[in-house]
C-alpha positions in Angstrom: 112.1 94.1 100.9 111.9 90.6 102.3 112.1 89.2 105.9 114.9 86.8 105.0 118.1 87.3 107.1 121.0 89.2 105.6 123.4 86.6 106.9 122.2 84.3 104.1 123.6 86.6 101.5 126.3 84.9 99.3 128.6 87.0 97.1 129.8 85.1 94.1 132.2 85.7 91.2 130.1 85.7 88.1 130.7 83.6 85.0 129.2 83.3 81.5 126.3 81.2 82.8 125.2 84.1 85.0 125.0 86.8 82.2 121.3 86.5 81.4 120.2 86.5 85.1 122.5 89.5 86.0 121.4 91.4 82.9 117.7 90.9 83.8 118.3 92.2 87.3 120.2 95.3 86.0 117.6 96.0 83.4 115.0 96.3 86.1 117.3 98.1 88.6 118.0 100.9 86.2 114.4 101.4 85.0 114.1 104.7 86.9 117.7 105.9 86.6 117.8 109.5 85.3 120.6 108.9 82.8 119.2 105.6 81.4 115.7 107.1 81.3 117.1 110.0 79.3 118.9 107.7 76.9 115.9 105.3 76.6 112.9 107.5 77.1 110.2 104.9 76.2 109.0 103.5 79.6 107.3 100.5 77.9 110.5 99.2 76.3 113.2 100.4 78.6 113.6 97.3 80.7 113.8 95.1 77.6 116.3 97.3 75.9 118.5 97.8 78.9 118.5 94.0 79.7 119.7 93.3 76.2 122.4 95.9 76.4 123.6 94.8 79.8 123.9 91.2 78.6 126.1 92.3 75.7 128.2 94.4 78.0 128.6 91.5 80.4 129.6 88.9 77.8 131.9 91.1 75.7 133.4 93.5 78.3 132.9 92.7 82.0 132.9 88.9 82.4 136.1 88.4 80.4 138.0 90.7 82.8 136.9 88.7 85.9 135.6 91.7 87.9 131.9 90.9 88.0 130.2 89.7 91.2 126.6 88.9 92.0 124.8 88.3 95.3 121.5 86.8 96.5 119.9 84.7 99.1 120.7 81.1 98.3 121.3 80.5 94.7 119.3 83.5 93.5 120.7 86.5 91.7 119.3 89.6 93.2 122.1 92.2 92.7 125.4 92.5 90.8 128.4 94.7 90.5 130.4 95.1 87.3 134.0 96.1 88.2 136.9 96.7 85.8 140.3 95.8 87.1 143.1 98.4 87.2 144.0 99.7 83.7 141.2 97.5 82.1 138.3 100.1 82.0 138.8 101.2 78.4 136.7 99.1 76.0 138.9 97.8 73.2 138.0 99.1 69.6 137.2 95.6 68.4 134.6 95.3 71.1 133.2 98.7 70.4 132.7 97.7 66.8 131.0 94.4 67.9 128.7 96.3 70.2 127.5 98.8 67.5 124.4 96.8 66.6 123.3 96.1 70.2 123.8 99.8 71.0 121.5 100.8 68.2 118.9 98.3 69.3 119.0 99.7 72.8 119.1 103.4 72.0 117.6 103.8 68.6 117.6 107.4 67.6 119.3 108.2 70.9 122.5 106.3 69.8 124.4 109.5 68.9 123.5 111.0 72.2 124.7 107.9 74.0 128.0 107.9 72.2 128.6 111.6 73.0 127.7 111.0 76.6 130.1 108.1 76.9 132.8 110.3 75.3 132.2 113.2 77.7 132.3 110.9 80.8 135.4 109.1 79.6 137.3 112.4 79.2 137.1 112.8 83.0 138.0 109.2 83.8 141.1 109.1 86.2 144.3 107.7 84.7 145.7 106.5 88.0 145.3 102.7 88.3 142.1 101.8 90.2 139.2 99.4 90.3 136.3 101.0 88.4 132.7 100.3 89.4 131.0 100.6 86.1 127.6 99.3 87.2 126.0 98.2 90.4 122.3 97.5 90.8 119.8 95.5 92.9 116.5 94.0 91.8 113.8 96.5 93.0 112.0 93.9 95.3 115.3 93.2 97.1 116.4 96.9 97.4 117.1 97.9 101.0 118.1 94.4 102.1 121.9 95.0 102.2 122.8 93.4 98.9 124.5 96.5 97.5 126.5 96.8 100.7 127.6 93.2 100.5 128.8 93.7 97.0 130.7 97.0 97.8 132.3 95.5 100.9 133.4 92.4 98.9 135.5 94.5 96.5 136.5 97.5 98.7 137.9 95.2 101.4 140.2 93.8 98.8 141.0 97.3 97.5 142.1 98.2 101.1 144.1 95.1 101.5 145.9 95.7 98.2 146.2 99.5 98.5 144.3 100.2 95.4 141.9 103.1 94.9 138.3 102.8 93.5 136.2 105.0 91.2 132.6 105.2 90.1 130.1 107.5 88.4 126.7 108.1 90.0 123.7 109.2 88.0 121.5 109.5 91.0 122.1 112.3 93.4 120.5 110.5 96.3 123.0 107.7 96.0 125.9 110.1 96.6 125.6 109.9 100.5 125.3 106.2 100.2 128.7 105.9 98.4 130.2 108.4 100.8 129.5 106.0 103.6 132.0 103.6 102.0 134.7 106.2 101.7 134.0 107.6 98.2 134.1 111.4 97.7 132.8 113.5 94.9 135.5 114.9 92.7 133.2 116.5 90.2 129.6 117.1 89.4 129.6 116.7 85.6 127.1 118.6 83.5 126.5 116.7 80.3 126.0 118.7 77.1 122.9 116.9 75.8 119.6 118.8 76.0 117.8 117.7 79.1 120.7 115.3 80.2 121.0 114.8 83.9 124.3 115.5 85.8 126.7 112.7 86.8 128.7 112.7 90.0 132.2 111.4 89.7 133.5 109.8 92.9 136.9 108.5 94.0 137.9 106.4 97.0 141.5 106.1 98.3 142.3 102.8 99.9 141.8 102.5 103.7 138.8 104.9 103.9 136.7 102.5 105.8 132.9 102.5 105.5 
């Protein structure tokens, strides 16, 4: 945490020039995430592998749809949220093919497990139009400073104004109460089939739930 005032936080719509900085933040943010740790078990290379994967996801999936936002004090990038607009959460087949090599670089021998996990989670993805929070993360030194709250409020306020639901998957149980503060509710605790795989909490938010 820092002593800088929260009022200096600036939420920005992200562009291609922000991909590397956002990917680096997310790579560090998800270092201790249960699901990512299971998929990339090597502590020594996890940040590097995740950073590379997030940059590919940003450039090929999230930035083109216009739903990615970042936040930080001044011009810094200290947290980011990757949102998919309504009916845009599915990754096109051509993009899946283009991401094959980066996936193998990130997951190595765990690539089949990662694909099975993605398939299991996707089976339970709601079909009703909604904004999908695919990824949200804060650089560890800035965690607890309100950056995640600023990012969530930025999009959820618009969801409320437009009458559109929101959806996310949480792979950390301790984050569930945090999301509940913003009006999300657990719809399912999903037990993944992979040996040793952690559970995932599927969460839905109807518009106008406050938080």
